C-alpha positions in Angstrom: -0.1 0.3 0.1 1.7 3.5 -1.0 1.6 5.6 1.2 0.4 9.5 0.4 3.4 11.8 -0.7 4.2 14.6 2.3 2.5 17.7 1.5 5.1 20.1 0.3 6.0 22.9 2.8 4.9 26.9 1.5 6.8 29.4 2.1 5.4 32.7 2.0 7.5 35.5 0.8 7.7 39.0 2.6 5.7 41.5 0.9 7.8 44.4 0.3 6.7 47.8 1.5 4.9 49.7 -0.8 7.1 52.7 -1.9 4.8 55.9 -1.3 6.4 58.6 -3.5 7.4 62.1 -1.5 5.4 65.5 -2.4 8.9 66.8 -4.2 9.3 63.3 -6.3 5.5 63.7 -7.4 6.0 67.4 -8.3 9.1 66.9 -10.1 7.7 63.8 -12.0 4.3 65.9 -12.7 6.9 68.6 -14.2 8.5 66.3 -16.5 5.6 65.0 -18.0 4.1 68.6 -18.3 7.3 69.6 -20.2 7.5 66.7 -22.5 3.5 67.0 -23.3 4.8 70.5 -24.3 7.6 69.9 -26.4 5.5 67.6 -28.3 3.1 70.7 -28.9 5.8 73.3 -29.8 7.4 73.9 -32.7 10.3 75.4 -31.2 11.2 72.7 -28.6 10.1 74.7 -25.8 6.8 75.3 -24.3 4.0 77.1 -26.1 3.9 79.7 -23.1 7.4 80.5 -23.6 6.8 80.6 -27.5 4.6 83.4 -26.9 6.7 85.0 -24.3 9.6 84.9 -26.6 7.5 86.7 -29.6 6.3 89.4 -27.0 10.0 90.1 -26.0 11.1 90.2 -29.7 8.2 92.8 -30.3 8.8 94.9 -27.6 12.3 95.0 -28.1 11.7 96.4 -31.6 9.4 98.9 -30.8 11.9 100.4 -28.2 14.7 100.5 -30.6 12.9 101.5 -34.2 14.3 105.2 -33.8 17.7 103.8 -33.3 17.5 101.4 -36.5 15.4 104.6 -38.4 18.8 106.8 -37.4 21.2 104.0 -38.6 19.2 103.8 -41.7 18.9 107.4 -42.7 22.7 107.6 -41.4 23.2 104.7 -43.9 21.6 106.3 -46.8 23.2 109.9 -46.6 26.8 108.0 -46.3 26.3 106.4 -49.6 24.9 109.2 -51.3 28.5 110.1 -51.6 29.8 106.8 -53.5 26.7 106.1 -55.5 23.8 108.1 -57.1 21.8 110.2 -54.6 18.5 109.1 -55.9 19.8 105.1 -55.8 20.5 105.6 -52.2 17.1 107.6 -51.5 15.6 105.0 -53.1 17.3 102.4 -51.0 16.7 104.6 -47.7 13.2 104.9 -48.2 12.7 101.2 -49.3 14.3 100.0 -46.4 12.4 102.6 -43.7 9.2 101.3 -45.5 10.2 97.4 -44.3 10.9 98.9 -40.7 7.8 100.4 -40.8 6.1 97.0 -41.8 8.1 95.5 -38.4 6.9 98.2 -36.2 3.1 97.6 -37.6 3.3 94.0 -37.3 4.5 94.2 -33.5 2.5 96.6 -32.5 -0.5 94.6 -33.7 1.2 91.3 -32.2 1.3 92.9 -29.2 -2.2 94.2 -28.8 -3.3 90.5 -28.9 -4.7 89.7 -25.4 -3.6 86.1 -25.4 -1.5 83.6 -27.2 -3.5 81.3 -29.8 -2.9 78.5 -32.2 -1.0 81.4 -34.7 1.8 81.5 -32.8 3.5 79.8 -35.5 2.2 82.4 -38.5 3.4 85.2 -36.4 7.1 83.5 -36.0 7.0 83.1 -39.9 6.2 86.4 -40.6 9.0 88.0 -38.3 11.6 85.5 -39.8 10.3 86.7 -43.4 10.1 90.5 -42.5 14.0 90.3 -41.1 14.7 88.2 -44.1 13.6 91.1 -46.8 15.6 93.7 -44.0 18.7 91.8 -44.4 18.2 91.7 -47.9 17.9 95.2 -48.1 21.4 95.8 -45.7 22.7 93.5 -48.7 21.9 95.6 -51.7 23.7 98.6 -50.3 26.9 97.2 -49.2 27.9 94.7 -51.9 27.2 98.0 -54.5 30.8 98.5 -56.1 32.1 101.4 -54.2 35.9 101.0 -55.2 38.3 98.4 -53.8 40.5 100.8 -52.1 40.9 100.4 -48.3 38.8 103.5 -47.0 35.9 101.6 -49.1 36.6 98.0 -47.6 37.4 99.5 -44.4 33.4 101.2 -44.5 31.9 98.0 -45.9 33.3 96.2 -43.2 32.0 98.6 -40.0 28.8 98.9 -41.8 28.4 95.3 -41.9 29.4 94.8 -38.2 27.0 97.2 -37.1 24.3 95.8 -38.7 25.0 91.8 -37.8 25.1 93.6 -34.2 22.1 95.4 -34.0 20.2 92.7 -35.9 21.4 90.2 -33.3 20.7 92.1 -30.5 17.3 93.2 -31.4 16.4 89.6 -32.5 18.1 87.5 -29.6 14.7 86.1 -28.3 14.1 85.0 -32.0 17.5 83.4 -32.9 16.1 82.4 -36.4 15.2 85.8 -37.2 18.5 87.1 -36.3 20.0 84.3 -38.5 18.0 85.8 -41.3 18.6 89.2 -40.9 22.6 88.5 -40.8 23.3 85.6 -42.9 22.4 87.2 -46.2 24.4 90.5 -45.4 27.6 88.4 -44.1 27.2 86.2 -46.9 27.4 88.8 -49.7 30.0 90.8 -47.9 32.2 87.5 -47.5 31.8 86.5 -51.6 32.4 90.3 -52.6 35.7 90.2 -50.3 36.6 86.5 -51.8 36.2 87.5 -55.5 38.1 90.5 -55.4 41.2 87.9 -55.4 43.8 89.7 -52.8 45.4 87.9 -49.8 43.6 91.1 -47.6 40.7 90.5 -49.3 40.6 87.0 -48.0 41.5 87.9 -45.0 38.4 90.5 -44.6 35.9 87.2 -45.8 37.0 85.3 -43.1 36.7 88.2 -40.6 32.8 88.5 -42.0 32.5 85.4 -41.3 34.1 84.9 -38.0 31.7 87.8 -36.7 29.0 86.3 -38.0 29.4 83.0 -35.8 30.4 85.1 -32.8 27.1 87.5 -33.2 24.9 84.3 -33.9 26.4 82.4 -31.0 25.9 85.3 -28.9 22.3 85.8 -29.6 21.8 81.9 -28.6 23.3 82.8 -25.6 21.0 85.6 -24.9 18.1 83.5 -25.9 19.3 80.9 -23.7 19.1 83.0 -20.7 16.0 84.5 -21.7 14.6 81.1 -21.6 15.9 80.0 -18.6 14.8 83.4 -16.9 11.2 82.6 -18.1 11.3 79.0 -16.9 12.3 80.2 -13.3 9.3 82.5 -13.3 7.0 79.6 -14.4 8.5 77.5 -11.9 7.8 80.5 -9.4 4.4 81.1 -10.2 3.7 77.4 -10.4 5.2 77.5 -6.7 3.3 80.4 -5.8 0.3 78.5 -7.1 1.0 75.3 -4.9 1.1 77.7 -1.8 -1.9 79.4 -2.4 -3.7 76.2 -3.1 -2.2 74.8 0.0 -3.3 77.9 2.1 -6.6 77.6 0.9 -6.8 73.9 1.8 -5.1 74.5 5.3 -7.9 77.7 5.6 -10.8 75.4 5.0 -9.4 73.0 7.4 -8.4 75.4 9.9 -12.1 76.5 9.4 -13.8 72.7 9.7 -11.5 72.6 13.0 -13.3 75.7 14.5 -16.6 74.9 13.6 -16.0 71.4 15.2 -14.8 73.0 18.3 -17.6 75.4 18.4 -20.0 72.5 18.0 -18.0 70.5 20.3 -18.3 73.6 23.2 -22.0 73.9 22.6 -22.7 69.9 22.5 -20.5 70.0 25.5 -22.8 73.0 27.1 -25.8 71.4 26.4 -24.8 67.9 27.5 -23.8 69.3 30.7 -27.2 70.4 31.9 -28.5 67.5 30.5 -26.3 64.9 32.4 -25.9 67.0 35.6 -29.6 67.3 36.4 -30.5 63.2 36.6 -26.9 62.7 38.2 -27.9 65.0 40.9 -31.0 63.1 41.7 -29.4 59.9 41.5 -26.8 60.7 43.6 -29.2 62.4 45.8 -32.0 59.3 45.9 -28.6 56.8 45.9 -27.3 59.0 49.4 -30.9 58.5 50.8 -30.9 55.0 50.3 -27.6 54.0 51.5 -27.5 55.5 54.5 -31.6 54.4 55.2 -32.9 57.5 56.4 -36.3 56.6 55.9 -35.9 52.8 57.5 -33.7 49.7 57.0 -33.7 47.7 53.5 -35.7 44.6 53.7 -32.7 43.1 51.9 -29.3 44.2 53.2 -28.1 43.3 49.7 -29.9 46.7 48.6 -27.8 48.7 50.6 -24.3 47.8 49.0 -26.2 48.2 45.7 -27.2 51.6 46.4 -23.8 52.6 47.4 -22.4 51.1 44.1 -24.8 53.6 42.3 -23.6 56.6 44.3 -20.1 55.8 43.6 -20.5 55.4 39.8 -22.4 58.5 40.3 -19.5 60.6 41.7 -17.4 59.3 39.5 -19.7 59.7 36.3 -19.8 63.5 37.8 -16.2 63.9 38.1 -15.3 62.5 34.8 -18.1 65.2 33.0 -16.1 67.8 35.3 -12.7 67.0 33.7 -14.5 67.0 30.5 -15.8 70.7 31.0 -12.6 71.9 32.2 -10.2 70.6 29.5 -12.6 72.2 26.9 -13.1 75.6 28.2 -8.7 75.1 28.9 -8.8 74.0 25.2 -11.1 76.8 23.9 -9.0 79.7 26.3 -12.4 80.5 28.2 -10.9 79.4 31.6 -10.1 82.4 33.6 -8.1 82.5 36.3 -9.6 84.4 39.7 -6.2 85.2 41.1 -5.6 86.0 44.7 -3.3 85.3 47.5 -3.0 81.5 48.0 -0.5 79.7 50.2 0.8 76.6 48.4 1.9 74.7 51.9 -1.9 75.2 52.9 -3.4 73.8 50.2 -1.1 70.9 49.5 -2.1 69.9 53.4 -5.7 70.6 52.5 -5.5 68.3 50.0 -3.4 65.4 51.9 -6.0 65.4 54.8 -9.2 64.9 52.3 -7.1 62.0 50.7 -5.9 60.6 53.8 -8.5 58.3 54.5 -8.2 56.7 51.0 -4.7 56.1 50.7 -4.6 54.7 54.4 -7.3 52.2 53.3 -4.6 51.1 50.8 -2.1 51.0 53.2 0.0 54.0 51.7 1.8 56.3 54.2 2.3 59.9 52.6 5.4 62.4 54.1 5.1 65.5 53.9 8.6 67.7 53.3 7.4 71.7 53.4 9.4 74.3 54.1 9.0 76.8 56.7 7.8 80.6 56.5 7.6 79.9 53.1 5.3 83.6 51.5 2.3 83.2 49.4 1.7 82.8 45.7 -0.4 85.0 43.6 -2.4 82.4 41.7 -5.9 80.5 41.5 -6.7 78.7 44.6 -9.2 76.6 42.7 -6.9 75.5 39.7 -3.8 75.2 42.5 -5.8 72.7 44.5 -7.5 71.2 41.7 -3.5 70.3 40.3 -2.5 69.1 43.7 -5.4 66.9 44.0 -5.0 65.2 40.6 -1.3 64.3 41.2 -2.1 63.1 44.7 -5.0 60.9 43.6 -3.0 59.8 40.2 0.1 58.8 43.1 -2.6 57.1 45.6 -4.1 55.2 42.4 -0.8 53.4 40.9 1.1 53.1 44.1 0.7 49.7 45.7 -0.2 48.8 49.2 2.5 49.3 51.5 4.0 52.0 49.3 5.0 55.3 50.4 4.5 59.1 48.7 6.5 61.9 49.6 4.5 65.8 49.3 7.4 68.1 49.0 6.6 72.3 48.9 9.7 74.6 48.9 12.1 77.6 46.8 13.3 76.9 43.5 16.7 78.1 42.6 15.5 81.0 40.7 13.3 82.2 43.4 9.7 80.4 43.0 8.2 77.8 44.5 7.6 74.2 43.8 5.8 71.3 44.7 6.7 67.9 44.0 4.9 64.6 44.3 6.8 61.2 44.3 5.6 57.9 45.1 6.7 54.3 45.1 4.4 52.7 42.3 5.1 50.6 38.9 6.4 54.1 37.1 5.9 54.9 33.6 7.8 53.8 30.8 10.0 56.3 28.9 8.2 55.9 25.5 4.7 56.5 27.1 5.0 59.8 28.9 3.9 61.5 26.0 0.9 59.6 25.9 0.1 60.0 29.7 0.3 63.9 28.9 -1.8 64.0 26.6 -5.7 64.0 26.5 -7.3 60.8 27.1 -3.4 59.4 27.1 -3.3 55.9 29.4 0.0 54.0 30.0 0.3 50.5 30.0 0.0 50.1 33.4 -3.5 52.3 33.9 -4.9 50.0 31.4 -3.8 47.1 33.4 -5.1 48.6 36.6 -8.7 47.8 37.8 -9.0 51.8 38.5 -9.1 52.9 35.1 -9.7 57.1 34.7 -10.3 59.0 31.7 -6.4 60.3 31.0 -7.6 63.9 31.7 -5.6 64.6 35.6 -2.3 64.9 34.0 -3.1 67.4 31.0 -5.6 69.3 33.0 -3.0 69.8 35.5 -0.1 70.5 33.0 -2.6 73.0 31.3 -3.4 74.9 34.9 0.2 75.2 35.7 1.0 76.9 32.0 -1.5 79.4 32.6 0.1 80.2 35.6 3.6 80.9 33.9 5.0 77.7 35.1 6.3 74.3 34.2 5.1 70.7 34.7 8.1 67.9 34.7 7.6 64.2 34.8 10.2 62.3 35.7 9.4 58.2 36.0 11.1 54.8 35.7 9.4 51.4 36.1 9.5 49.6 39.1 11.1 52.1 40.7 8.2 55.2 40.7 6.9 58.4 39.4 7.6 62.1 40.3 6.0 64.9 38.9 7.5 68.6 39.7 5.1 71.7 39.6 7.4 75.5 39.7 5.5 78.5 39.9 8.0 81.2 38.7 9.3 83.9 41.3 7.0 86.7 39.9 3.9 85.2 41.5 6.0 84.9 44.8 4.3 87.6 47.4 7.4 88.5 49.4 7.0 90.5 52.5 7.4 94.4 52.5 10.1 95.9 54.7 9.1 98.2 57.5 9.0 102.1 56.5 12.4 103.8 57.8 10.5 107.2 57.9 7.8 108.1 60.2 4.5 108.8 58.7 3.3 112.2 58.1 0.2 113.3 60.5 -2.9 113.2 59.4 -3.6 117.0 59.2 -1.3 119.6 58.8 0.1 121.7 61.2 -1.8 124.8 62.5 0.1 128.5 62.7 1.0 129.7 66.1 -1.7 132.5 67.7 -0.8 134.4 71.1 -4.0 135.0 71.8 -5.0 131.4 71.7 -2.3 130.2 73.5 -3.0 132.6 76.7 -6.5 131.5 76.7 -5.5 128.0 76.6 -3.0 129.1 79.9 -5.4 130.7 81.9 -7.9 127.8 80.8 -5.2 125.2 82.5 -4.9 127.7 85.6 -5.4 126.1 89.0 -8.6 127.7 90.6 -7.3 127.6 93.9 -4.2 129.7 93.0 -6.5 132.6 92.3 -5.4 135.7 94.1 -2.4 134.5 95.7 -0.2 135.8 93.6 1.3 131.7 92.9 
């Protein structure tokens, strides 16, 4: 009989954690996709918005330099009138100025357009064609036979460099237009010099081509710089847009949080009345039943049940009061009723209130108070609540037979401090921020039979913060916990020193009157001495 084959062991491979891209990587990926899409839809390899902006800069540069170009054309026409017929020079000047006027008119028309459209390609072609005609006009006058002497060659070379430089600067935003305006002039001049066949003319032809390459490279560099500036501005605008969107989202979230906080406050204010009214009835009737005021119970268990009902009602009422106090503190509506308070007396009173609870658990409370401490300026109710919260927590989490130390004394800066130290189970270091948060509970409190809402320490910390003091919690597992609360020196009311000078009289001194002094002397004179001469 064959035995069944063993079931193969299945090994589960670990699942790789999902990699969530950060906001910066998402933004970079979105930008790359947008740039790729813009390059595919653009005819110049840049974004359509950049094409439109480059054309606008080209038109604005042409308009701003229109007077300079007109002055250059007129000066060249007057100068060439000495080498050629004046009529031909005047005709060339008029034709070149007409082309320049057409360029200016088209630039004005393009700038008046409110937004760019799909006709950007047509406007680019139009500007390139106009620059080509402008360059051909200069070609016709520069290649005109004016002689081969050094003066004519120098003048021709100078004018060519001037025209190429001006055209390259004006059309730097559109390098193709700059090349269309300068290439015919440079080619014609270089060809003319090469045809003459002399060594000097060969050198001038090479210099003309080198100058064309230099100005073309300069125009390209200017175009690259302009494009980089536009890209930086676009990135800045995009970043500003993202910041505004994030601000709008944060404002909306803040408004929602404020609305939720207002709704919570209204709910707590409404529910505090709705809960306290039946709670007072429950506490009152359960107190009557527990005390057996109207007679003993027929069944003895009912008395213990009444005590349980009363204790549960007291616990629930304390919980409601803590929640309401915390909500008022968080909403900034908790107002301090400040007066002169003796910190040592408040701590002693709280010790007296909780002494019975500590004795029932076999816990010993030691008092270490410095004598002769002055009062502090603060809220007595808030101070009492701080001490009660800290001391009740220590009693709750201190085991049977443990010890608690209450210390009140001076701080190094002249303030006063309160220290509550116990020999309880302690709090783990990583759980200290949790227990200081609202409704936060550590692992020991979760396991404990006496669980609370986790509001004692947060309320105490908030109240001492309102007094301008500090709240420090130190704890170690299986050793104990110590909470130190300090009040700043500004709240200590030091005794006033006695005055060194005598107090002024209540009434101002009266001027001496001789007649009044004589009457007072006669009135005080003894009667039996009258007539005796004494």
